[in-house]
C-alpha positions as CSV (number, residue, x, y, z in Angstrom):
1,M,0.0,0.0,0.0
2,T,1.2,3.5,-0.7
3,D,2.0,5.6,2.3
4,A,0.2,8.9,3.0
5,A,1.6,11.7,5.1
6,T,1.1,15.3,5.9
7,F,3.6,17.7,4.5
8,L,4.0,20.9,6.5
9,M,5.9,23.8,4.9
10,F,7.2,26.3,7.5
11,E,8.4,29.7,6.8
12,K,11.5,28.8,8.8
13,D,12.4,26.9,12.0
14,A,11.0,23.5,10.8
15,E,13.6,21.6,12.7
16,E,12.9,23.6,15.9
17,A,9.1,23.0,15.4
18,V,9.6,19.2,15.1
19,K,11.7,19.2,18.3
20,F,9.0,21.3,20.0
21,Y,6.2,18.9,18.9
22,T,8.0,15.7,19.9
23,D,9.0,17.2,23.2
24,T,5.5,18.6,23.9
25,V,2.7,16.5,22.3
26,R,1.9,13.3,24.0
27,D,2.2,10.3,21.6
28,A,4.4,12.3,19.2
29,K,7.6,10.6,18.1
30,L,10.7,12.0,16.4
31,L,11.4,10.1,13.2
32,S,14.1,12.4,11.9
33,P,15.2,16.1,12.4
34,M,12.5,17.1,10.0
35,M,9.9,14.5,10.5
36,F,7.6,13.3,13.3
37,S,4.6,11.1,13.8
38,L,1.6,11.5,16.0
39,R,-0.5,8.4,16.6
40,D,0.8,6.7,13.4
41,Q,0.3,9.8,11.2
42,K,3.5,11.0,9.7
43,F,4.4,14.7,9.3
44,Y,7.2,15.9,7.0
45,C,8.4,19.4,7.8
46,Y,10.4,21.7,5.7
47,N,11.4,25.3,5.4
48,G,9.8,27.1,2.5
49,G,10.8,30.7,3.2
50,P,8.4,33.6,3.1
51,H,6.4,32.1,0.3
52,F,4.3,29.8,2.6
53,K,2.1,30.7,5.6
54,F,-0.1,28.4,7.6
55,T,-3.9,29.2,7.8
56,E,-6.7,27.6,9.8
57,G,-7.5,25.8,6.6
58,I,-5.2,23.0,8.0
59,S,-5.0,22.0,11.6
60,I,-3.8,19.0,13.7
61,Y,-6.6,17.5,15.7
62,I,-5.8,16.0,19.1
63,E,-8.5,14.0,20.8
64,C,-8.0,14.1,24.6
65,E,-9.2,11.6,27.1
66,D,-9.9,14.1,30.0
67,Q,-9.6,17.7,31.2
68,E,-6.0,17.1,32.4
69,E,-5.0,16.1,28.9
70,V,-6.9,19.1,27.3
71,D,-5.2,21.5,29.8
72,Y,-1.8,20.0,29.2
73,H,-1.8,20.2,25.4
74,W,-3.5,23.6,25.4
75,D,-1.0,25.2,27.8
76,K,2.0,23.6,26.2
77,L,1.1,24.3,22.6
78,V,0.4,28.0,23.1
79,A,3.6,28.5,25.2
80,G,6.3,30.8,23.9
81,G,4.1,32.9,21.6
82,G,1.1,30.9,20.5
83,E,-2.4,32.2,20.3
84,H,-5.7,31.1,21.8
85,S,-8.6,30.9,19.5
86,Q,-12.3,29.8,19.8
87,C,-13.9,26.4,20.0
88,G,-10.8,24.4,21.1
89,W,-8.5,25.9,18.4
90,L,-5.2,27.5,19.0
91,K,-2.1,28.4,17.0
92,D,1.4,27.4,18.2
93,R,4.3,29.8,18.0
94,F,5.2,28.5,14.5
95,G,1.7,29.5,13.2
96,L,0.3,26.0,12.9
97,S,-3.3,25.5,14.1
98,W,-4.3,22.7,16.5
99,Q,-7.7,21.5,17.7
100,V,-7.5,20.2,21.3
101,I,-10.8,18.4,21.6
102,P,-12.0,16.2,24.5
103,K,-13.3,12.7,23.5
104,R,-16.3,13.4,25.7
105,F,-17.4,16.4,23.5
106,M,-17.5,14.1,20.4
107,E,-19.6,11.6,22.3
108,M,-22.0,14.4,23.4
109,V,-22.5,15.8,19.9
110,Q,-23.4,12.3,18.5
111,D,-26.3,12.0,20.9
112,P,-29.6,11.5,19.0
113,D,-31.2,14.1,21.4
114,R,-30.8,17.2,19.2
115,E,-31.8,19.5,22.1
116,K,-28.8,18.2,24.2
117,V,-26.6,18.5,21.2
118,G,-27.8,22.1,20.6
119,R,-27.0,23.1,24.2
120,V,-23.5,21.6,24.0
121,M,-22.8,23.3,20.7
122,D,-24.0,26.7,22.0
123,A,-21.7,26.3,25.1
124,M,-18.8,25.2,22.9
125,L,-19.1,28.2,20.7
126,K,-18.5,30.5,23.7
127,M,-15.4,28.7,24.8
128,T,-11.8,29.0,23.8
129,K,-10.3,26.0,25.6
130,F,-12.8,23.2,26.2
131,E,-14.1,22.8,29.7
132,I,-15.6,19.4,30.1
133,D,-17.4,20.1,33.4
134,E,-19.2,23.0,31.8
135,L,-20.2,20.9,28.7
136,E,-21.4,18.1,31.0
137,K,-23.7,20.6,32.9
138,V,-25.3,21.9,29.7
139,Y,-25.6,18.4,28.3
140,A,-27.5,17.4,31.4
141,G,-29.7,20.5,31.2
142,K,-28.4,22.2,34.3
């Protein structure tokens, strides 16, 4: 079978970014100075100069088991100059977007009760970093 991988073109500092990701993101593994994997997904990283910029059109999705894992990734990925965004999205200091999403949120929004889902979605749209306890409250109708 042919391999598929994500190719990330950084303006500069690709090697520094790879080191940051493999030191920071749980389950990330260093494959080479310019390549890492995250849960069996390979990422090739190169410097492309000022011709390329990341946009929110591409992001790396991290599904987290609990609030501790959400908090860990959120805090670590924005450290050193990253930016908080809405709905579980952030940009790291290299400009790459990440979605830090609790597994529980995905379970809630798949509920057949559309009223519950609507409440959870409304709450999520007001959040930056996901707060599972708050989502659980609105899901339960409290």
